[in-house]
C-alpha positions as CSV (number, residue, x, y, z in Angstrom):
1,X,-10.8,28.5,-2.7
2,X,-11.7,30.8,-5.6
3,X,-10.5,30.6,-9.2
4,X,-8.1,33.4,-8.6
5,X,-6.7,31.6,-5.5
6,X,-6.2,28.4,-7.4
7,X,-4.6,30.3,-10.3
8,X,-2.1,31.9,-7.9
9,X,-1.4,28.5,-6.3
10,X,-0.9,26.9,-9.7
11,X,1.5,29.7,-10.9
12,X,3.5,29.5,-7.7
13,X,3.8,25.7,-7.9
14,X,6.7,23.8,-9.5
15,X,6.1,22.6,-13.1
16,X,7.8,19.8,-15.0
17,X,8.0,21.9,-18.2
18,X,7.5,25.5,-19.3
19,X,5.0,24.5,-22.0
20,X,2.5,21.7,-22.3
21,X,1.3,21.0,-25.8
22,X,-0.7,18.3,-27.6
23,X,0.7,16.0,-30.3
24,X,-0.5,18.7,-32.8
25,X,1.5,21.4,-30.9
26,X,-1.6,23.0,-29.5
27,X,-1.4,24.6,-26.0
28,X,-3.0,22.3,-23.4
29,X,-4.9,24.2,-20.6
30,X,-4.0,22.9,-17.1
31,X,-7.5,22.4,-15.8
32,X,-11.0,22.2,-17.1
33,X,-13.3,24.7,-15.4
34,X,-16.9,26.1,-16.0
35,X,-16.9,28.8,-18.6
36,X,-18.6,31.2,-16.2
37,X,-18.5,31.1,-12.4
38,X,-17.0,28.7,-9.9
39,X,-17.3,24.9,-9.8
40,X,-19.6,23.4,-7.2
41,X,-18.2,23.3,-3.7
42,X,-18.2,19.5,-3.6
43,X,-15.9,19.5,-6.7
44,X,-13.8,22.6,-6.0
45,X,-10.2,23.0,-7.2
46,X,-7.2,20.7,-7.1
47,X,-5.0,21.3,-4.0
48,X,-7.9,22.6,-1.9
49,X,-10.6,21.3,0.3
50,X,-12.4,18.9,-0.3
51,X,-9.6,17.6,-2.7
52,X,-12.1,15.9,-5.0
53,X,-9.9,17.1,-7.9
54,X,-6.6,16.0,-6.3
55,X,-4.3,17.0,-3.4
56,X,-1.9,19.3,-5.4
57,X,-2.7,22.5,-7.2
58,X,-0.5,21.6,-10.1
59,X,-1.5,17.9,-10.4
60,X,1.0,15.9,-12.4
61,X,2.2,19.0,-14.1
62,X,4.2,19.6,-10.9
63,X,5.3,16.0,-10.3
64,X,4.2,12.9,-12.1
65,X,3.1,9.9,-10.1
66,X,5.9,7.7,-8.7
67,X,6.5,4.5,-10.7
68,X,6.9,2.0,-7.9
69,X,6.9,-1.6,-9.1
70,X,6.4,-4.2,-6.5
71,X,9.4,-6.6,-6.6
72,X,11.0,-9.4,-4.5
73,X,11.7,-13.0,-5.1
74,X,14.2,-15.8,-4.1
75,X,17.2,-14.5,-2.1
76,X,18.3,-11.0,-1.3
77,X,21.0,-11.0,-4.1
78,X,18.4,-12.0,-6.7
79,X,16.0,-9.2,-5.6
80,X,18.9,-6.7,-5.3
81,X,19.7,-7.4,-9.0
82,X,16.0,-6.9,-9.9
83,X,15.9,-3.6,-8.0
84,X,19.0,-2.3,-9.8
85,X,17.6,-3.3,-13.1
86,X,14.3,-1.5,-12.5
87,X,16.0,1.6,-11.3
88,X,18.2,1.6,-14.4
89,X,15.1,1.4,-16.6
90,X,13.5,4.5,-15.1
91,X,11.6,3.3,-12.0
92,X,11.4,6.0,-9.3
93,X,11.1,4.1,-6.0
94,X,11.4,0.6,-4.7
95,X,8.6,-1.6,-3.3
96,X,9.6,-4.8,-1.5
97,X,7.6,-8.1,-1.7
98,X,8.5,-10.5,1.1
99,X,8.0,-14.3,1.1
100,X,5.4,-16.0,3.3
101,X,7.7,-17.0,6.2
102,X,8.9,-13.4,6.5
103,X,5.3,-12.1,6.3
104,X,4.3,-14.4,9.2
105,X,7.4,-13.7,11.4
106,X,9.0,-17.1,10.8
107,X,12.7,-17.6,10.2
108,X,13.7,-19.4,7.0
109,X,15.3,-22.2,8.9
110,X,12.1,-23.0,10.9
111,X,10.2,-26.2,10.1
112,X,7.1,-24.1,9.2
113,X,9.1,-22.3,6.5
114,X,9.9,-25.5,4.5
115,X,9.0,-25.2,0.9
116,X,8.0,-21.5,1.1
117,X,11.3,-19.6,1.3
118,X,11.6,-17.1,-1.5
119,X,8.5,-18.2,-3.4
120,X,6.1,-15.2,-3.1
121,X,8.7,-12.6,-2.4
122,X,12.2,-12.2,-0.9
123,X,13.3,-13.9,2.3
124,X,14.6,-11.5,4.9
125,X,15.6,-12.9,8.3
126,X,18.1,-10.5,9.8
127,X,19.5,-7.0,9.5
128,X,22.3,-8.6,7.4
129,X,19.7,-9.7,4.9
130,X,18.2,-6.2,4.7
131,X,21.7,-4.7,4.2
132,X,22.4,-7.1,1.4
133,X,19.0,-6.4,-0.2
134,X,19.9,-2.7,-0.6
135,X,23.6,-3.2,-1.3
136,X,24.8,-0.4,-3.6
137,X,21.4,1.3,-3.4
138,X,21.6,4.6,-1.4
139,X,18.8,4.5,1.1
140,X,19.0,8.2,1.6
141,X,18.2,8.8,-2.1
142,X,15.6,6.2,-3.0
143,X,12.2,5.9,-1.4
144,X,11.3,2.4,-0.2
145,X,7.9,0.8,0.4
146,X,7.7,-2.4,2.3
147,X,4.6,-4.5,2.1
148,X,4.5,-6.3,5.5
149,X,2.1,-6.1,8.4
150,X,2.3,-8.6,11.3
151,X,6.0,-8.3,11.9
152,X,6.2,-4.8,10.2
153,X,8.1,-3.1,13.1
154,X,10.8,-5.8,13.0
155,X,11.5,-5.4,9.3
156,X,11.4,-1.6,9.7
157,X,14.0,-2.0,12.4
158,X,16.2,-4.0,10.0
159,X,15.9,-1.2,7.5
160,X,16.9,1.4,10.1
161,X,20.0,-0.7,11.0
162,X,20.9,-1.1,7.3
163,X,20.5,2.7,6.8
164,X,22.8,3.6,9.7
165,X,25.4,1.1,8.5
166,X,25.3,2.8,5.1
167,X,25.9,6.1,6.9
168,X,22.4,7.4,6.2
169,X,20.6,9.5,8.8
170,X,17.2,8.2,9.8
171,X,15.8,11.7,9.2
172,X,16.7,11.3,5.5
173,X,14.8,8.1,5.0
174,X,11.8,8.3,2.8
175,X,9.3,5.5,2.2
176,X,6.3,3.7,3.5
177,X,5.6,0.7,5.7
178,X,2.3,-1.0,5.1
179,X,1.8,-1.8,8.8
180,X,-2.0,-2.1,8.4
181,X,-3.0,-4.9,10.8
182,X,-6.7,-4.2,10.7
183,X,-7.1,-5.2,7.1
184,X,-5.3,-8.4,7.9
185,X,-8.1,-9.4,10.2
186,X,-10.6,-8.3,7.6
187,X,-9.1,-9.8,4.5
188,X,-5.5,-11.0,4.1
189,X,-5.1,-13.0,7.4
190,X,-1.4,-12.4,8.0
191,X,-1.5,-11.5,11.7
192,X,0.6,-12.7,14.6
193,X,-0.8,-11.3,17.8
194,X,-4.3,-10.3,19.0
195,X,-5.5,-6.8,17.9
196,X,-4.6,-4.8,21.0
197,X,-0.9,-5.6,21.0
198,X,-0.7,-5.1,17.3
199,X,-2.3,-1.7,17.6
200,X,0.2,-0.9,20.4
201,X,3.1,-1.7,18.1
202,X,1.6,0.5,15.4
203,X,1.1,3.5,17.7
204,X,4.6,3.0,19.2
205,X,6.0,3.2,15.7
206,X,3.9,6.3,14.9
207,X,5.4,8.1,17.9
208,X,8.9,6.8,17.2
209,X,8.8,8.0,13.6
210,X,7.3,11.4,14.6
211,X,10.4,12.0,16.7
212,X,13.2,10.2,14.8
213,X,12.1,9.2,11.2
214,X,10.0,12.2,10.2
215,X,9.7,11.6,6.5
216,X,8.5,8.1,6.8
217,X,4.9,7.1,6.1
218,X,4.1,5.0,9.1
219,X,1.0,3.2,7.8
220,X,-0.3,2.4,4.3
221,X,-3.9,1.8,5.0
222,X,-4.8,-0.8,2.5
223,X,-7.9,-1.4,0.5
224,X,-6.1,-3.4,-2.1
225,X,-6.3,-6.7,-0.2
226,X,-9.9,-6.0,0.8
227,X,-10.9,-5.6,-2.9
228,X,-8.9,-8.7,-3.9
229,X,-10.9,-10.7,-1.3
230,X,-14.1,-9.8,-3.0
231,X,-15.2,-6.4,-2.0
232,X,-17.1,-4.0,-4.2
233,X,-15.6,-0.6,-5.0
234,X,-17.7,1.1,-2.3
235,X,-16.9,-1.6,0.3
236,X,-13.2,-1.3,-0.5
237,X,-13.2,2.4,0.0
238,X,-15.5,2.3,3.1
239,X,-13.6,-0.4,4.9
240,X,-10.3,1.2,4.1
241,X,-11.4,4.6,5.3
242,X,-12.9,3.0,8.4
243,X,-9.5,1.5,9.2
244,X,-7.9,4.8,8.6
245,X,-10.2,6.6,11.1
246,X,-9.6,3.7,13.5
247,X,-5.8,4.4,13.4
248,X,-6.5,8.1,13.9
249,X,-8.5,7.2,17.1
250,X,-5.8,4.8,18.2
251,X,-3.1,7.4,17.8
252,X,-5.2,9.9,19.8
253,X,-5.9,7.3,22.5
254,X,-2.2,6.7,22.8
255,X,-1.7,10.3,23.7
256,X,-0.6,11.9,20.4
257,X,-2.0,15.1,18.9
258,X,-3.7,14.2,15.6
259,X,-1.7,16.6,13.5
260,X,1.5,15.1,14.9
261,X,0.9,11.8,13.1
262,X,-1.9,12.1,10.6
263,X,0.1,13.8,7.8
264,X,2.3,10.6,7.6
265,X,-0.7,8.3,7.1
266,X,-1.1,7.1,3.5
267,X,-3.4,4.8,1.6
268,X,-3.2,1.9,-0.9
269,X,-6.0,1.1,-3.3
270,X,-6.9,-1.4,-6.0
271,X,-7.5,-0.2,-9.5
272,X,-10.0,-2.6,-11.0
273,X,-11.3,-3.0,-14.5
274,X,-14.5,-0.9,-14.3
275,X,-12.9,2.3,-15.5
276,X,-15.4,5.0,-14.4
277,X,-16.3,3.3,-11.1
278,X,-12.7,3.3,-10.0
279,X,-12.2,7.0,-10.8
280,X,-15.4,7.8,-8.8
281,X,-14.0,5.7,-5.9
282,X,-10.8,7.6,-5.7
283,X,-12.4,11.0,-5.9
284,X,-15.1,10.2,-3.3
285,X,-12.5,8.7,-0.9
286,X,-10.5,11.9,-1.0
287,X,-13.6,14.0,-0.3
288,X,-14.7,11.9,2.6
289,X,-11.3,11.7,4.3
290,X,-10.9,15.5,4.0
291,X,-14.3,16.1,5.5
292,X,-14.1,13.7,8.4
293,X,-10.6,14.7,9.3
294,X,-11.5,18.3,9.5
295,X,-15.1,18.2,10.8
296,X,-15.2,15.1,13.0
297,X,-11.6,14.7,14.2
298,X,-10.7,18.4,14.3
299,X,-7.4,18.1,12.4
300,X,-6.1,21.6,11.6
301,X,-3.1,20.8,9.5
302,X,-4.1,20.7,5.9
303,X,-1.7,17.8,5.3
304,X,-3.9,15.8,7.6
305,X,-6.9,16.3,5.3
306,X,-5.1,15.2,2.2
307,X,-5.7,11.5,1.3
308,X,-2.4,10.4,-0.4
309,X,-2.5,7.0,-2.0
310,X,-0.6,4.4,-3.9
311,X,-2.5,2.2,-6.4
312,X,-1.9,-1.3,-7.7
313,X,-3.8,-2.7,-10.7
314,X,-6.1,-5.6,-9.9
315,X,-4.5,-8.9,-9.5
316,X,-7.9,-10.7,-9.5
317,X,-8.7,-9.3,-12.9
318,X,-5.8,-11.2,-14.4
319,X,-6.6,-14.5,-16.2
320,X,-4.6,-17.6,-16.8
321,X,-6.4,-18.0,-20.1
322,X,-5.0,-15.8,-22.9
323,X,-2.5,-14.1,-20.5
324,X,-1.5,-11.5,-23.1
325,X,-5.0,-9.9,-22.5
326,X,-3.7,-9.0,-19.1
327,X,-1.5,-6.3,-20.6
328,X,-4.7,-4.6,-21.9
329,X,-6.5,-5.0,-18.5
330,X,-3.5,-3.6,-16.6
331,X,-3.2,-0.6,-19.0
332,X,-6.9,0.3,-18.5
333,X,-6.7,0.0,-14.7
334,X,-3.5,2.0,-14.6
335,X,-5.2,4.8,-16.6
336,X,-8.1,4.8,-14.2
337,X,-5.6,5.2,-11.3
338,X,-4.0,8.1,-13.1
339,X,-7.3,9.8,-14.0
340,X,-8.3,9.3,-10.3
341,X,-5.1,11.2,-9.1
342,X,-2.9,8.5,-7.6
343,X,0.4,9.5,-6.1
344,X,2.2,6.3,-7.0
345,X,1.5,3.2,-9.1
346,X,2.3,-0.4,-9.6
347,X,1.3,-2.2,-12.8
348,X,0.9,-5.9,-12.6
349,X,2.8,-8.2,-15.0
350,X,0.9,-10.4,-17.4
351,X,2.2,-13.6,-15.8
352,X,1.4,-12.9,-12.2
353,X,-1.7,-15.1,-12.3
354,X,0.8,-18.0,-12.5
355,X,3.8,-16.8,-10.4
356,X,6.1,-14.0,-9.6
357,X,6.9,-12.1,-12.8
358,X,9.8,-12.9,-15.1
359,X,12.2,-10.0,-15.8
360,X,10.6,-9.6,-19.3
361,X,7.1,-9.4,-17.9
362,X,8.1,-7.0,-15.2
363,X,9.7,-4.7,-17.8
364,X,6.5,-4.7,-19.9
365,X,4.6,-3.7,-16.8
366,X,7.1,-0.9,-16.2
367,X,6.9,0.3,-19.8
368,X,3.1,0.4,-19.5
369,X,3.4,3.2,-17.0
370,X,6.1,5.0,-18.9
371,X,4.0,5.0,-22.1
372,X,1.1,6.5,-20.1
373,X,3.3,9.1,-18.5
374,X,5.4,10.1,-21.5
375,X,3.3,9.6,-24.6
376,X,-0.4,10.0,-23.9
377,X,-0.7,13.5,-22.4
378,X,-2.7,12.3,-19.4
379,X,-0.1,13.7,-17.0
380,X,-0.4,17.2,-18.6
381,X,-4.0,17.9,-17.5
382,X,-5.2,18.1,-13.9
383,X,-8.2,15.9,-13.2
384,X,-9.2,15.8,-16.9
385,X,-12.6,14.1,-16.1
386,X,-13.6,16.6,-13.4
387,X,-16.8,18.4,-14.2
388,X,-18.0,15.6,-16.5
389,X,-21.7,15.1,-15.6
390,X,-21.4,11.3,-15.5
391,X,-18.2,11.3,-13.5
392,X,-19.5,13.8,-10.9
393,X,-22.8,12.0,-10.5
394,X,-20.9,8.7,-10.1
395,X,-18.6,10.3,-7.5
396,X,-21.7,11.5,-5.6
397,X,-23.3,8.1,-5.7
398,X,-20.1,6.4,-4.6
399,X,-19.7,8.9,-1.8
400,X,-23.3,8.2,-0.5
401,X,-22.7,4.4,-0.6
402,X,-19.4,4.7,1.3
403,X,-21.0,7.0,3.9
404,X,-23.8,4.5,4.4
405,X,-21.3,1.7,5.2
406,X,-19.2,4.0,7.4
407,X,-22.4,4.9,9.3
408,X,-23.0,1.3,10.1
409,X,-19.5,0.8,11.5
410,X,-19.8,4.0,13.5
411,X,-23.1,2.7,15.0
412,X,-21.8,-0.7,16.0
413,X,-18.9,1.1,17.6
414,X,-21.2,3.4,19.6
415,X,-19.7,6.4,18.0
416,X,-16.1,5.1,17.7
417,X,-14.7,3.9,14.4
418,X,-11.9,2.0,16.2
419,X,-14.4,0.1,18.3
420,X,-16.7,-0.4,15.4
421,X,-13.9,-1.9,13.2
422,X,-12.8,-4.2,16.1
423,X,-16.4,-5.3,16.7
424,X,-16.9,-5.8,13.0
425,X,-13.8,-8.1,12.9
426,X,-14.8,-10.0,16.1
427,X,-18.4,-10.6,14.9
428,X,-17.3,-11.4,11.3
429,X,-19.3,-8.6,9.7
430,X,-16.5,-7.6,7.4
431,X,-15.8,-11.1,6.4
432,X,-19.4,-11.9,5.6
433,X,-19.7,-8.8,3.5
434,X,-16.7,-9.8,1.4
435,X,-17.9,-13.3,1.0
436,X,-21.3,-12.2,-0.1
437,X,-19.9,-9.7,-2.7
438,X,-17.4,-12.3,-4.0
439,X,-20.3,-14.8,-4.4
440,X,-22.5,-12.3,-6.3
441,X,-19.6,-11.6,-8.7
442,X,-18.9,-15.3,-9.3
443,X,-22.6,-15.9,-10.0
444,X,-22.6,-13.1,-12.6
445,X,-19.5,-14.6,-14.3
446,X,-21.0,-18.1,-14.3
447,X,-24.2,-16.9,-15.8
448,X,-22.4,-14.9,-18.4
449,X,-23.8,-11.6,-17.2
450,X,-20.2,-10.4,-16.5
451,X,-18.0,-11.1,-19.5
452,X,-14.3,-12.0,-19.0
453,X,-12.7,-12.1,-22.4
454,X,-11.0,-15.4,-23.0
455,X,-12.7,-17.1,-20.0
456,X,-16.5,-17.1,-20.5
457,X,-16.5,-15.5,-23.9
458,X,-14.1,-15.6,-26.9
459,X,-12.3,-18.6,-25.3
460,X,-9.7,-20.4,-27.5
461,X,-8.1,-23.8,-27.3
462,X,-4.4,-24.7,-27.8
463,X,-2.9,-21.5,-26.5
464,X,0.9,-21.1,-26.4
465,X,2.6,-21.8,-23.1
466,X,4.1,-19.0,-21.0
467,X,7.6,-18.8,-19.5
468,X,7.2,-18.9,-15.8
469,X,9.6,-17.8,-13.1
470,X,10.4,-20.9,-11.0
471,X,12.2,-20.7,-7.6
472,X,14.6,-23.6,-7.1
473,X,15.3,-25.5,-3.9
474,X,18.8,-24.1,-3.8
475,X,17.3,-20.7,-2.7
476,X,16.0,-22.2,0.5
477,X,19.2,-24.0,1.2
478,X,21.2,-20.9,0.7
479,X,19.0,-18.8,2.9
480,X,19.0,-21.3,5.7
481,X,22.8,-21.2,5.4
482,X,22.8,-17.4,5.6
483,X,20.7,-17.5,8.8
484,X,23.0,-20.1,10.3
485,X,26.0,-18.0,9.5
486,X,24.5,-15.0,11.3
487,X,23.8,-17.1,14.4
488,X,27.5,-18.3,14.4
489,X,29.0,-14.8,14.0
490,X,26.9,-12.7,16.3
491,X,27.4,-12.2,20.1
492,X,25.0,-14.6,21.6
493,X,25.0,-12.9,25.0
494,X,24.2,-9.5,23.4
495,X,21.3,-11.1,21.5
496,X,19.9,-12.8,24.6
497,X,20.1,-9.5,26.6
498,X,18.4,-7.5,23.8
499,X,15.6,-10.1,23.6
500,X,15.2,-10.2,27.4
501,X,14.9,-6.4,27.5
502,X,12.3,-6.4,24.8
503,X,10.3,-9.1,26.5
504,X,10.3,-7.2,29.8
505,X,9.4,-3.9,28.1
506,X,6.5,-5.6,26.3
507,X,5.0,-6.4,29.8
508,X,4.9,-2.7,30.5
509,X,3.9,0.4,28.6
510,X,7.3,1.7,27.2
511,X,7.6,2.4,23.5
512,X,8.9,-0.9,22.0
513,X,10.5,0.5,18.8
514,X,13.9,1.4,20.3
515,X,14.2,-2.1,21.9
516,X,13.3,-3.8,18.6
517,X,16.0,-1.7,16.9
518,X,18.5,-2.8,19.6
519,X,17.6,-6.4,19.0
520,X,18.0,-5.9,15.2
521,X,21.5,-4.3,15.7
522,X,22.5,-7.3,17.8
523,X,21.5,-9.5,14.8
524,X,18.5,-11.2,16.5
525,X,16.5,-12.8,13.8
526,X,12.9,-11.9,12.9
527,X,11.6,-15.1,14.3
528,X,13.4,-14.6,17.6
529,X,12.1,-11.0,18.0
530,X,8.6,-12.1,17.2
531,X,8.8,-15.0,19.6
532,X,9.9,-12.7,22.4
533,X,6.9,-10.5,21.8
534,X,4.6,-13.5,21.4
535,X,5.7,-14.8,24.9
536,X,4.0,-11.7,26.3
537,X,1.3,-10.9,23.8
538,X,0.2,-14.4,22.9
539,X,-1.1,-15.5,19.4
540,X,-4.4,-15.0,17.7
541,X,-6.8,-17.5,16.1
542,X,-9.8,-16.2,14.2
543,X,-13.1,-17.2,15.7
544,X,-14.9,-19.8,13.6
545,X,-17.8,-18.6,11.5
546,X,-21.0,-20.6,11.2
C-alpha cells in the first residue's frame, strides 16, 4: 500500500467525529509518517499488510476499542444485575465469568461442586440459567464473550437456546466463545476430554457457526492464561500464535477451506506492566500472523490475515499489599494495550487479588478505560508510537524471538504446527518453559532486581483493610434448588432421548453441535451433556512430570 492508497482508505472510512483537536484546540493529524518517502515495508500503513500499525485504516478514529469488562459472580440474578449496571454506565459489550464447577462441566448439585458454586464466577447449569442471565438484555443488540473452554460447546448451545427464546435469530448473534482447549493443556488445566475429541468439538463448532451463526467468533485463542502462568512476553505471543496455527490446520484437516473459518478466529492477550515490551508484542504478533496466514497457509481473504484481539490487564501484576497501587498498574497496562491496537479491553479491579470485584471496584476499573478513551486523546491518533526508533527495534527483536520459538514447535511437529503443539503438550515442553520463566522472575523479585512497589520496596505496615466481595452459602443452596426445579419440570423422556442421540453420534463422525443444542432445548444439564460425551470420549489426566 502506498501513502496515497492509505489516504484514500482513511478518507473512505467511518470517523467518530468530523474534527480531532488537542486540549489546546490544535488539529491532530491522524497518523505519524516519514516526512519524505514511504515507511519501511515491515511497518507499512494501518489497515494493510503486514498490519504492524493496526488492522483498520482509520484506527480508533473510526471505532474506539470495545469496553468489555469481565463479570460474573454468585447466581444468575446477581450477575444479571451487574451486567445491567455496567451497560448503564457505558460498557459496550458483556463478558461472562463462570464459576469453577461450570468451567469443569460439573452441575452445581454434584458432590464435587460443594463449596465452589458462584465463587469465581456465575453458576450456569441449564438453558434456563442462561436465559435468566440475559433477562432483559437483548442478545441481538449486545455482543457477548464467554470465557469457557472444556464444556464451551455446551454453554454456547445454552446461549443459542436463550437467544431463540428471546426471538433473536442466530444470524444476528455477535460475540466470542473462548473455546481454546490447547492453552488449557499448556497453562490453565481446565480440560475434560483428551485432545483429539476436544479438537473435534471445536472444528464441529467452527463448521456449525460458518453455516448458522456467521457473526460469531468461534475461538478466542488465548495467551492471557499462558502469561499468567509465568510466560515471558515472547513466549506468550509464540505459544498463542502456535495454538492459532494449530487450529487453522485442524480446521483444514476437518475439510473446511481456510477462508471459510479463519476470519472468525480472534485472540486474547495479556497486557503486563512493561509498557514498551507489551506494545512490541502486540505489533509483532500482528505481523507474524499476517505473514504466516498468507505465505504459509495460503489464505486469500484479507480478513484471515488480520489478527483481531481482546486484551485484559495482568492479574499477576496486582498485589495484596497497598492494593490502591493496582489502579495505577492497571492504567499503565491498559494504555499499553491501546497503544498496541487492541480491539477490546478489560481492566482489572484493584481488589481482584483477593476476590471477585465489588461493584465500586468494578466501576473504578470501567472508569479507567473511559478516562483513557474520552480524555487523553490516545484514541485520536492511529498507532502513535509507530516509527519511533526504539519501538520499531523492539518490535523487530520481539518478532525474531517469537519466530525462534515457533520454529522449534514446527520442527518437533515435523512441519505441522498442530502436531508440534500436541507433542509439546504431551512431552511437557510448554509446561517446562513456563515453569522456568516463572522461576527466573521470582528469583529477580526475591533478589530485589525486579522492584514491585509496596512488596519488595516502599513497603508499609498497618495498611487499611479492603472491602471484599464475599459469596454466601445461600448462593449454593439457591442454585442447587434451581437445578432441582428444572429436573422436575422438564420432560425426562425427551432429555433421555436427546442424550442418547448425542452419545450415539459421538461414536461416529457427525457434527455434534446440532445434537448438543437439541439436548440444551430439552433442558439437559451441563453435567448430563458432558457425561454423555465422556462416556464415549473418556477423560484426560496430565502425564506426571519428573
